[in-house]
mmCIF file of the N, C-alpha and C atoms, coordinates in Angstrom:
data_MODEL
# 
_entry.id   MODEL 
# 
loop_
_atom_site.group_PDB 
_atom_site.id 
_atom_site.type_symbol 
_atom_site.label_atom_id 
_atom_site.label_alt_id 
_atom_site.label_comp_id 
_atom_site.label_asym_id 
_atom_site.label_entity_id 
_atom_site.label_seq_id 
_atom_site.pdbx_PDB_ins_code 
_atom_site.Cartn_x 
_atom_site.Cartn_y 
_atom_site.Cartn_z 
_atom_site.occupancy 
_atom_site.B_iso_or_equiv 
_atom_site.pdbx_formal_charge 
_atom_site.auth_seq_id 
_atom_site.auth_comp_id 
_atom_site.auth_asym_id 
_atom_site.auth_atom_id 
_atom_site.pdbx_PDB_model_num 
ATOM 1   N N  . MET A 1 1  ? -42.397 -154.189 -14.486 1.00 0.00 ? 1  MET A N  1 
ATOM 2   C CA . MET A 1 1  ? -43.695 -153.584 -14.264 1.00 0.00 ? 1  MET A CA 1 
ATOM 3   C C  . MET A 1 1  ? -44.021 -153.581 -12.774 1.00 0.00 ? 1  MET A C  1 
ATOM 4   N N  . ILE A 1 2  ? -43.813 -154.720 -12.115 1.00 0.00 ? 2  ILE A N  1 
ATOM 5   C CA . ILE A 1 2  ? -44.109 -154.808 -10.689 1.00 0.00 ? 2  ILE A CA 1 
ATOM 6   C C  . ILE A 1 2  ? -43.166 -153.911 -9.893  1.00 0.00 ? 2  ILE A C  1 
ATOM 7   N N  . ALA A 1 3  ? -41.891 -153.888 -10.284 1.00 0.00 ? 3  ALA A N  1 
ATOM 8   C CA . ALA A 1 3  ? -40.925 -153.049 -9.575  1.00 0.00 ? 3  ALA A CA 1 
ATOM 9   C C  . ALA A 1 3  ? -41.297 -151.577 -9.700  1.00 0.00 ? 3  ALA A C  1 
ATOM 10  N N  . GLN A 1 4  ? -41.789 -151.186 -10.875 1.00 0.00 ? 4  GLN A N  1 
ATOM 11  C CA . GLN A 1 4  ? -42.201 -149.802 -11.071 1.00 0.00 ? 4  GLN A CA 1 
ATOM 12  C C  . GLN A 1 4  ? -43.385 -149.465 -10.161 1.00 0.00 ? 4  GLN A C  1 
ATOM 13  N N  . ASN A 1 5  ? -44.344 -150.346 -10.057 1.00 0.00 ? 5  ASN A N  1 
ATOM 14  C CA . ASN A 1 5  ? -45.506 -150.110 -9.194  1.00 0.00 ? 5  ASN A CA 1 
ATOM 15  C C  . ASN A 1 5  ? -45.088 -150.024 -7.733  1.00 0.00 ? 5  ASN A C  1 
ATOM 16  N N  . ILE A 1 6  ? -44.141 -150.844 -7.321  1.00 0.00 ? 6  ILE A N  1 
ATOM 17  C CA . ILE A 1 6  ? -43.670 -150.797 -5.941  1.00 0.00 ? 6  ILE A CA 1 
ATOM 18  C C  . ILE A 1 6  ? -42.987 -149.473 -5.662  1.00 0.00 ? 6  ILE A C  1 
ATOM 19  N N  . PHE A 1 7  ? -42.126 -149.036 -6.607  1.00 0.00 ? 7  PHE A N  1 
ATOM 20  C CA . PHE A 1 7  ? -41.417 -147.767 -6.408  1.00 0.00 ? 7  PHE A CA 1 
ATOM 21  C C  . PHE A 1 7  ? -42.381 -146.602 -6.365  1.00 0.00 ? 7  PHE A C  1 
ATOM 22  N N  . LEU A 1 8  ? -43.321 -146.554 -7.302  1.00 0.00 ? 8  LEU A N  1 
ATOM 23  C CA . LEU A 1 8  ? -44.273 -145.450 -7.328  1.00 0.00 ? 8  LEU A CA 1 
ATOM 24  C C  . LEU A 1 8  ? -45.187 -145.476 -6.112  1.00 0.00 ? 8  LEU A C  1 
ATOM 25  N N  . GLY A 1 9  ? -45.465 -146.645 -5.591  1.00 0.00 ? 9  GLY A N  1 
ATOM 26  C CA . GLY A 1 9  ? -46.303 -146.745 -4.419  1.00 0.00 ? 9  GLY A CA 1 
ATOM 27  C C  . GLY A 1 9  ? -45.603 -146.271 -3.157  1.00 0.00 ? 9  GLY A C  1 
ATOM 28  N N  . MET A 1 10 ? -44.282 -146.312 -3.153  1.00 0.00 ? 10 MET A N  1 
ATOM 29  C CA . MET A 1 10 ? -43.517 -145.938 -1.970  1.00 0.00 ? 10 MET A CA 1 
ATOM 30  C C  . MET A 1 10 ? -43.260 -144.437 -1.886  1.00 0.00 ? 10 MET A C  1 
ATOM 31  N N  . VAL A 1 11 ? -43.403 -143.708 -3.005  1.00 0.00 ? 11 VAL A N  1 
ATOM 32  C CA . VAL A 1 11 ? -43.137 -142.275 -3.012  1.00 0.00 ? 11 VAL A CA 1 
ATOM 33  C C  . VAL A 1 11 ? -44.416 -141.547 -2.650  1.00 0.00 ? 11 VAL A C  1 
ATOM 34  N N  . GLY A 1 12 ? -44.378 -140.880 -1.501  1.00 0.00 ? 12 GLY A N  1 
ATOM 35  C CA . GLY A 1 12 ? -45.531 -140.138 -1.030  1.00 0.00 ? 12 GLY A CA 1 
ATOM 36  C C  . GLY A 1 12 ? -45.256 -138.655 -1.027  1.00 0.00 ? 12 GLY A C  1 
ATOM 37  N N  . PRO A 1 13 ? -46.196 -137.882 -0.534  1.00 0.00 ? 13 PRO A N  1 
ATOM 38  C CA . PRO A 1 13 ? -46.028 -136.424 -0.523  1.00 0.00 ? 13 PRO A CA 1 
ATOM 39  C C  . PRO A 1 13 ? -44.850 -135.960 0.330   1.00 0.00 ? 13 PRO A C  1 
ATOM 40  N N  . TRP A 1 14 ? -44.595 -136.645 1.439   1.00 0.00 ? 14 TRP A N  1 
ATOM 41  C CA . TRP A 1 14 ? -43.478 -136.243 2.288   1.00 0.00 ? 14 TRP A CA 1 
ATOM 42  C C  . TRP A 1 14 ? -42.144 -136.502 1.599   1.00 0.00 ? 14 TRP A C  1 
ATOM 43  N N  . GLN A 1 15 ? -42.040 -137.613 0.897   1.00 0.00 ? 15 GLN A N  1 
ATOM 44  C CA . GLN A 1 15 ? -40.799 -137.921 0.193   1.00 0.00 ? 15 GLN A CA 1 
ATOM 45  C C  . GLN A 1 15 ? -40.551 -136.913 -0.928  1.00 0.00 ? 15 GLN A C  1 
ATOM 46  N N  . ILE A 1 16 ? -41.600 -136.533 -1.638  1.00 0.00 ? 16 ILE A N  1 
ATOM 47  C CA . ILE A 1 16 ? -41.457 -135.534 -2.697  1.00 0.00 ? 16 ILE A CA 1 
ATOM 48  C C  . ILE A 1 16 ? -41.021 -134.201 -2.109  1.00 0.00 ? 16 ILE A C  1 
ATOM 49  N N  . ALA A 1 17 ? -41.598 -133.807 -0.979  1.00 0.00 ? 17 ALA A N  1 
ATOM 50  C CA . ALA A 1 17 ? -41.217 -132.552 -0.326  1.00 0.00 ? 17 ALA A CA 1 
ATOM 51  C C  . ALA A 1 17 ? -39.753 -132.580 0.093   1.00 0.00 ? 17 ALA A C  1 
ATOM 52  N N  . ILE A 1 18 ? -39.302 -133.690 0.615   1.00 0.00 ? 18 ILE A N  1 
ATOM 53  C CA . ILE A 1 18 ? -37.899 -133.813 1.026   1.00 0.00 ? 18 ILE A CA 1 
ATOM 54  C C  . ILE A 1 18 ? -36.986 -133.713 -0.188  1.00 0.00 ? 18 ILE A C  1 
ATOM 55  N N  . ILE A 1 19 ? -37.362 -134.346 -1.287  1.00 0.00 ? 19 ILE A N  1 
ATOM 56  C CA . ILE A 1 19 ? -36.556 -134.277 -2.505  1.00 0.00 ? 19 ILE A CA 1 
ATOM 57  C C  . ILE A 1 19 ? -36.478 -132.848 -3.016  1.00 0.00 ? 19 ILE A C  1 
ATOM 58  N N  . VAL A 1 20 ? -37.594 -132.129 -3.000  1.00 0.00 ? 20 VAL A N  1 
ATOM 59  C CA . VAL A 1 20 ? -37.613 -130.735 -3.461  1.00 0.00 ? 20 VAL A CA 1 
ATOM 60  C C  . VAL A 1 20 ? -36.711 -129.879 -2.586  1.00 0.00 ? 20 VAL A C  1 
ATOM 61  N N  . VAL A 1 21 ? -36.769 -130.069 -1.281  1.00 0.00 ? 21 VAL A N  1 
ATOM 62  C CA . VAL A 1 21 ? -35.927 -129.293 -0.365  1.00 0.00 ? 21 VAL A CA 1 
ATOM 63  C C  . VAL A 1 21 ? -34.448 -129.600 -0.616  1.00 0.00 ? 21 VAL A C  1 
ATOM 64  N N  . LEU A 1 22 ? -34.115 -130.852 -0.816  1.00 0.00 ? 22 LEU A N  1 
ATOM 65  C CA . LEU A 1 22 ? -32.726 -131.226 -1.092  1.00 0.00 ? 22 LEU A CA 1 
ATOM 66  C C  . LEU A 1 22 ? -32.223 -130.608 -2.394  1.00 0.00 ? 22 LEU A C  1 
ATOM 67  N N  . VAL A 1 23 ? -33.062 -130.606 -3.420  1.00 0.00 ? 23 VAL A N  1 
ATOM 68  C CA . VAL A 1 23 ? -32.670 -130.003 -4.695  1.00 0.00 ? 23 VAL A CA 1 
ATOM 69  C C  . VAL A 1 23 ? -32.446 -128.507 -4.519  1.00 0.00 ? 23 VAL A C  1 
ATOM 70  N N  . LEU A 1 24 ? -33.329 -127.850 -3.765  1.00 0.00 ? 24 LEU A N  1 
ATOM 71  C CA . LEU A 1 24 ? -33.149 -126.418 -3.506  1.00 0.00 ? 24 LEU A CA 1 
ATOM 72  C C  . LEU A 1 24 ? -31.855 -126.144 -2.751  1.00 0.00 ? 24 LEU A C  1 
ATOM 73  N N  . LEU A 1 25 ? -31.540 -126.989 -1.775  1.00 0.00 ? 25 LEU A N  1 
ATOM 74  C CA . LEU A 1 25 ? -30.310 -126.795 -1.016  1.00 0.00 ? 25 LEU A CA 1 
ATOM 75  C C  . LEU A 1 25 ? -29.067 -127.047 -1.861  1.00 0.00 ? 25 LEU A C  1 
ATOM 76  N N  . LEU A 1 26 ? -29.127 -128.049 -2.722  1.00 0.00 ? 26 LEU A N  1 
ATOM 77  C CA . LEU A 1 26 ? -27.964 -128.384 -3.536  1.00 0.00 ? 26 LEU A CA 1 
ATOM 78  C C  . LEU A 1 26 ? -27.702 -127.365 -4.639  1.00 0.00 ? 26 LEU A C  1 
ATOM 79  N N  . PHE A 1 27 ? -28.747 -126.946 -5.336  1.00 0.00 ? 27 PHE A N  1 
ATOM 80  C CA . PHE A 1 27 ? -28.556 -126.101 -6.505  1.00 0.00 ? 27 PHE A CA 1 
ATOM 81  C C  . PHE A 1 27 ? -28.890 -124.631 -6.262  1.00 0.00 ? 27 PHE A C  1 
ATOM 82  N N  . GLY A 1 28 ? -29.674 -124.341 -5.274  1.00 0.00 ? 28 GLY A N  1 
ATOM 83  C CA . GLY A 1 28 ? -30.062 -122.965 -5.024  1.00 0.00 ? 28 GLY A CA 1 
ATOM 84  C C  . GLY A 1 28 ? -31.221 -122.549 -5.918  1.00 0.00 ? 28 GLY A C  1 
ATOM 85  N N  . GLY A 1 29 ? -31.909 -121.523 -5.520  1.00 0.00 ? 29 GLY A N  1 
ATOM 86  C CA . GLY A 1 29 ? -33.090 -121.073 -6.251  1.00 0.00 ? 29 GLY A CA 1 
ATOM 87  C C  . GLY A 1 29 ? -32.785 -120.481 -7.612  1.00 0.00 ? 29 GLY A C  1 
ATOM 88  N N  . LYS A 1 30 ? -31.601 -119.900 -7.775  1.00 0.00 ? 30 LYS A N  1 
ATOM 89  C CA . LYS A 1 30 ? -31.272 -119.255 -9.044  1.00 0.00 ? 30 LYS A CA 1 
ATOM 90  C C  . LYS A 1 30 ? -30.864 -120.258 -10.110 1.00 0.00 ? 30 LYS A C  1 
ATOM 91  N N  . LYS A 1 31 ? -30.328 -121.382 -9.712  1.00 0.00 ? 31 LYS A N  1 
ATOM 92  C CA . LYS A 1 31 ? -29.819 -122.371 -10.662 1.00 0.00 ? 31 LYS A CA 1 
ATOM 93  C C  . LYS A 1 31 ? -30.929 -123.256 -11.233 1.00 0.00 ? 31 LYS A C  1 
ATOM 94  N N  . ILE A 1 32 ? -32.011 -123.435 -10.506 1.00 0.00 ? 32 ILE A N  1 
ATOM 95  C CA . ILE A 1 32 ? -33.067 -124.368 -10.925 1.00 0.00 ? 32 ILE A CA 1 
ATOM 96  C C  . ILE A 1 32 ? -33.732 -123.946 -12.241 1.00 0.00 ? 32 ILE A C  1 
ATOM 97  N N  . PRO A 1 33 ? -34.093 -122.672 -12.455 1.00 0.00 ? 33 PRO A N  1 
ATOM 98  C CA . PRO A 1 33 ? -34.672 -122.314 -13.761 1.00 0.00 ? 33 PRO A CA 1 
ATOM 99  C C  . PRO A 1 33 ? -33.732 -122.609 -14.928 1.00 0.00 ? 33 PRO A C  1 
ATOM 100 N N  . GLU A 1 34 ? -32.432 -122.394 -14.727 1.00 0.00 ? 34 GLU A N  1 
ATOM 101 C CA . GLU A 1 34 ? -31.465 -122.707 -15.773 1.00 0.00 ? 34 GLU A CA 1 
ATOM 102 C C  . GLU A 1 34 ? -31.444 -124.202 -16.061 1.00 0.00 ? 34 GLU A C  1 
ATOM 103 N N  . LEU A 1 35 ? -31.498 -125.012 -15.021 1.00 0.00 ? 35 LEU A N  1 
ATOM 104 C CA . LEU A 1 35 ? -31.506 -126.459 -15.205 1.00 0.00 ? 35 LEU A CA 1 
ATOM 105 C C  . LEU A 1 35 ? -32.762 -126.916 -15.939 1.00 0.00 ? 35 LEU A C  1 
ATOM 106 N N  . MET A 1 36 ? -33.910 -126.342 -15.592 1.00 0.00 ? 36 MET A N  1 
ATOM 107 C CA . MET A 1 36 ? -35.163 -126.724 -16.233 1.00 0.00 ? 36 MET A CA 1 
ATOM 108 C C  . MET A 1 36 ? -35.189 -126.293 -17.700 1.00 0.00 ? 36 MET A C  1 
ATOM 109 N N  . ARG A 1 37 ? -34.628 -125.106 -17.993 1.00 0.00 ? 37 ARG A N  1 
ATOM 110 C CA . ARG A 1 37 ? -34.547 -124.663 -19.381 1.00 0.00 ? 37 ARG A CA 1 
ATOM 111 C C  . ARG A 1 37 ? -33.687 -125.618 -20.196 1.00 0.00 ? 37 ARG A C  1 
ATOM 112 N N  . GLY A 1 38 ? -32.567 -126.030 -19.625 1.00 0.00 ? 38 GLY A N  1 
ATOM 113 C CA . GLY A 1 38 ? -31.698 -126.979 -20.308 1.00 0.00 ? 38 GLY A CA 1 
ATOM 114 C C  . GLY A 1 38 ? -32.380 -128.317 -20.529 1.00 0.00 ? 38 GLY A C  1 
ATOM 115 N N  . LEU A 1 39 ? -33.101 -128.775 -19.532 1.00 0.00 ? 39 LEU A N  1 
ATOM 116 C CA . LEU A 1 39 ? -33.836 -130.034 -19.652 1.00 0.00 ? 39 LEU A CA 1 
ATOM 117 C C  . LEU A 1 39 ? -34.915 -129.926 -20.728 1.00 0.00 ? 39 LEU A C  1 
ATOM 118 N N  . GLY A 1 40 ? -35.633 -128.824 -20.739 1.00 0.00 ? 40 GLY A N  1 
ATOM 119 C CA . GLY A 1 40 ? -36.688 -128.619 -21.735 1.00 0.00 ? 40 GLY A CA 1 
ATOM 120 C C  . GLY A 1 40 ? -36.138 -128.555 -23.149 1.00 0.00 ? 40 GLY A C  1 
ATOM 121 N N  . SER A 1 41 ? -35.029 -127.852 -23.320 1.00 0.00 ? 41 SER A N  1 
ATOM 122 C CA . SER A 1 41 ? -34.449 -127.772 -24.664 1.00 0.00 ? 41 SER A CA 1 
ATOM 123 C C  . SER A 1 41 ? -33.908 -129.129 -25.099 1.00 0.00 ? 41 SER A C  1 
ATOM 124 N N  . GLY A 1 42 ? -33.374 -129.905 -24.183 1.00 0.00 ? 42 GLY A N  1 
ATOM 125 C CA . GLY A 1 42 ? -32.898 -131.242 -24.516 1.00 0.00 ? 42 GLY A CA 1 
ATOM 126 C C  . GLY A 1 42 ? -34.033 -132.148 -24.957 1.00 0.00 ? 42 GLY A C  1 
ATOM 127 N N  . ILE A 1 43 ? -35.161 -132.071 -24.271 1.00 0.00 ? 43 ILE A N  1 
ATOM 128 C CA . ILE A 1 43 ? -36.331 -132.876 -24.642 1.00 0.00 ? 43 ILE A CA 1 
ATOM 129 C C  . ILE A 1 43 ? -36.849 -132.440 -26.014 1.00 0.00 ? 43 ILE A C  1 
ATOM 130 N N  . LYS A 1 44 ? -36.869 -131.124 -26.261 1.00 0.00 ? 44 LYS A N  1 
ATOM 131 C CA . LYS A 1 44 ? -37.339 -130.620 -27.546 1.00 0.00 ? 44 LYS A CA 1 
ATOM 132 C C  . LYS A 1 44 ? -36.441 -131.102 -28.678 1.00 0.00 ? 44 LYS A C  1 
ATOM 133 N N  . GLU A 1 45 ? -35.122 -131.056 -28.475 1.00 0.00 ? 45 GLU A N  1 
ATOM 134 C CA . GLU A 1 45 ? -34.195 -131.531 -29.495 1.00 0.00 ? 45 GLU A CA 1 
ATOM 135 C C  . GLU A 1 45 ? -34.381 -133.025 -29.748 1.00 0.00 ? 45 GLU A C  1 
ATOM 136 N N  . PHE A 1 46 ? -34.620 -133.786 -28.699 1.00 0.00 ? 46 PHE A N  1 
ATOM 137 C CA . PHE A 1 46 ? -34.840 -135.225 -28.854 1.00 0.00 ? 46 PHE A CA 1 
ATOM 138 C C  . PHE A 1 46 ? -36.085 -135.498 -29.678 1.00 0.00 ? 46 PHE A C  1 
ATOM 139 N N  . LYS A 1 47 ? -37.168 -134.774 -29.396 1.00 0.00 ? 47 LYS A N  1 
ATOM 140 C CA . LYS A 1 47 ? -38.412 -134.955 -30.151 1.00 0.00 ? 47 LYS A CA 1 
ATOM 141 C C  . LYS A 1 47 ? -38.211 -134.584 -31.615 1.00 0.00 ? 47 LYS A C  1 
ATOM 142 N N  . ASP A 1 48 ? -37.514 -133.463 -31.862 1.00 0.00 ? 48 ASP A N  1 
ATOM 143 C CA . ASP A 1 48 ? -37.271 -133.044 -33.237 1.00 0.00 ? 48 ASP A CA 1 
ATOM 144 C C  . ASP A 1 48 ? -36.443 -134.082 -33.986 1.00 0.00 ? 48 ASP A C  1 
ATOM 145 N N  . ALA A 1 49 ? -35.434 -134.625 -33.332 1.00 0.00 ? 49 ALA A N  1 
ATOM 146 C CA . ALA A 1 49 ? -34.588 -135.635 -33.972 1.00 0.00 ? 49 ALA A CA 1 
ATOM 147 C C  . ALA A 1 49 ? -35.380 -136.907 -34.266 1.00 0.00 ? 49 ALA A C  1 
ATOM 148 N N  . SER A 1 50 ? -36.260 -137.296 -33.361 1.00 0.00 ? 50 SER A N  1 
ATOM 149 C CA . SER A 1 50 ? -37.051 -138.506 -33.604 1.00 0.00 ? 50 SER A CA 1 
ATOM 150 C C  . SER A 1 50 ? -38.051 -138.282 -34.740 1.00 0.00 ? 50 SER A C  1 
ATOM 151 N N  . LYS A 1 51 ? -38.599 -137.068 -34.872 1.00 0.00 ? 51 LYS A N  1 
ATOM 152 C CA . LYS A 1 51 ? -39.506 -136.766 -35.977 1.00 0.00 ? 51 LYS A CA 1 
ATOM 153 C C  . LYS A 1 51 ? -38.760 -136.802 -37.308 1.00 0.00 ? 51 LYS A C  1 
ATOM 154 N N  . GLU A 1 52 ? -37.531 -136.268 -37.326 1.00 0.00 ? 52 GLU A N  1 
ATOM 155 C CA . GLU A 1 52 ? -36.735 -136.302 -38.549 1.00 0.00 ? 52 GLU A CA 1 
ATOM 156 C C  . GLU A 1 52 ? -36.413 -137.741 -38.935 1.00 0.00 ? 52 GLU A C  1 
ATOM 157 N N  . GLU A 1 53 ? -36.136 -138.559 -37.960 1.00 0.00 ? 53 GLU A N  1 
ATOM 158 C CA . GLU A 1 53 ? -35.840 -139.970 -38.216 1.00 0.00 ? 53 GLU A CA 1 
ATOM 159 C C  . GLU A 1 53 ? -37.049 -140.669 -38.828 1.00 0.00 ? 53 GLU A C  1 
ATOM 160 N N  . GLU A 1 54 ? -38.245 -140.374 -38.328 1.00 0.00 ? 54 GLU A N  1 
ATOM 161 C CA . GLU A 1 54 ? -39.459 -140.974 -38.868 1.00 0.00 ? 54 GLU A CA 1 
ATOM 162 C C  . GLU A 1 54 ? -39.694 -140.535 -40.312 1.00 0.00 ? 54 GLU A C  1 
ATOM 163 N N  . LYS A 1 55 ? -39.420 -139.256 -40.613 1.00 0.00 ? 55 LYS A N  1 
ATOM 164 C CA . LYS A 1 55 ? -39.595 -138.754 -41.969 1.00 0.00 ? 55 LYS A CA 1 
ATOM 165 C C  . LYS A 1 55 ? -38.630 -139.443 -42.926 1.00 0.00 ? 55 LYS A C  1 
ATOM 166 N N  . GLU A 1 56 ? -37.396 -139.664 -42.493 1.00 0.00 ? 56 GLU A N  1 
ATOM 167 C CA . GLU A 1 56 ? -36.410 -140.348 -43.332 1.00 0.00 ? 56 GLU A CA 1 
ATOM 168 C C  . GLU A 1 56 ? -36.836 -141.787 -43.610 1.00 0.00 ? 56 GLU A C  1 
ATOM 169 N N  . GLU A 1 57 ? -37.394 -142.443 -42.612 1.00 0.00 ? 57 GLU A N  1 
ATOM 170 C CA . GLU A 1 57 ? -37.851 -143.821 -42.790 1.00 0.00 ? 57 GLU A CA 1 
ATOM 171 C C  . GLU A 1 57 ? -39.034 -143.887 -43.749 1.00 0.00 ? 57 GLU A C  1 
ATOM 172 N N  . GLU A 1 58 ? -39.911 -142.902 -43.711 1.00 0.00 ? 58 GLU A N  1 
ATOM 173 C CA . GLU A 1 58 ? -41.061 -142.885 -44.599 1.00 0.00 ? 58 GLU A CA 1 
ATOM 174 C C  . GLU A 1 58 ? -40.636 -142.685 -46.041 1.00 0.00 ? 58 GLU A C  1 
ATOM 175 N N  . LYS A 1 59 ? -39.573 -141.913 -46.267 1.00 0.00 ? 59 LYS A N  1 
ATOM 176 C CA . LYS A 1 59 ? -39.086 -141.671 -47.627 1.00 0.00 ? 59 LYS A CA 1 
ATOM 177 C C  . LYS A 1 59 ? -38.524 -142.955 -48.228 1.00 0.00 ? 59 LYS A C  1 
ATOM 178 N N  . LYS A 1 60 ? -37.950 -143.822 -47.422 1.00 0.00 ? 60 LYS A N  1 
ATOM 179 C CA . LYS A 1 60 ? -37.366 -145.059 -47.912 1.00 0.00 ? 60 LYS A CA 1 
ATOM 180 C C  . LYS A 1 60 ? -38.444 -146.017 -48.190 1.00 0.00 ? 60 LYS A C  1 
# 
């Protein structure tokens, strides 16, 4: 918990801007929407799988 607060306290607007610029340089502007779509679909699949797991547990 303390380590998380220290890390979050150290990330400021300049650090976020630098990270965004680095990501743009590494992946390019055209690749980022594809990466975000993949990330979003992965999160959606994870949520769906966890909901199915909860339904199976309720049936038991």
